[in-house]
N, C-alpha and C positions, 0 to 999 in steps of 0.2 A: 567133786572135781580138783584134775591135778594138772601139774604145771609144768609144759615138756617142750620142747623149740621144735621148730621144724628145722631141717636141713640148713635151710636159709639165716635159720638163729633166731626167725623170731616166734614168740612166745604161742603157746596156745595153749588151754585149758580142755580138757579131755573128759569126760563124766566116765568115771573109772570103774560103773557098774558097768557101762555097756563094751569094755576090753575082755572079747573070748580071746586073744592069742597073743603071748609076745616075742617077734624071733626078730635075732642077727643074721642078717642075711650079708655084707656085717653091718648096711644098716640099719635101724631099729628099725620094724615094722611092725605096727599096732592093728591090728586087725579084730574091728568091732564086732557085734553082735551079729547087723546086718550086711555084713560083707564088704564094707567100707572098710579100704589100709590105709594106715595113717603112717608115712614115715617119717622118722623124728631122727633127730640128734643125740638125745640122750640114751647111755647104757640100758640097757634093758634090766639089771639089777636096781639101777638108781629108782627108774618107773615103779619097778616092782614095790622098793622105800618108800617112793611117795604115793602108793596105794595102799601099802600099809601101816602109813603116818596117819594118812585121809583117815582110813575107816577107823583107828585107834580113836582120832580124833573127835569124830561122828560118836563113836559110845562115852565119851569122856563127855560131851556136850549134853547127851542124853541122860548122863549119871546126874551132872550139875542139873538139869533142868528137873528131873527128879528129886534131888533132893533140895533143891530149891537157894543152895548157898551158889552165889555169884563165886565167879573163881577168876584167875589172870593166868592167860596162857603164853607162852614163847614161840613167836613165830620168828621164826630163822630165813634169812636173807634168802637164799636158793629155793626156800619156796614161793618167792612174789614174784 
């Protein structure tokens, strides 16, 4: 899940795996795989950065589970 903000500023978590496309129209529109559209205040490049960070965190978590070594991670304020 990634954090985005609706146009009125309310936070919204979106399943990054369900995003089919991201457009700037000039509002940012997330089109989900089921055709639903979500208008958000976050710029498309910010949404993409969050998706990349989310997927990277999954890879790190999977690697940690595989190695059995607990680790600490940094959570940035903008991700909350």
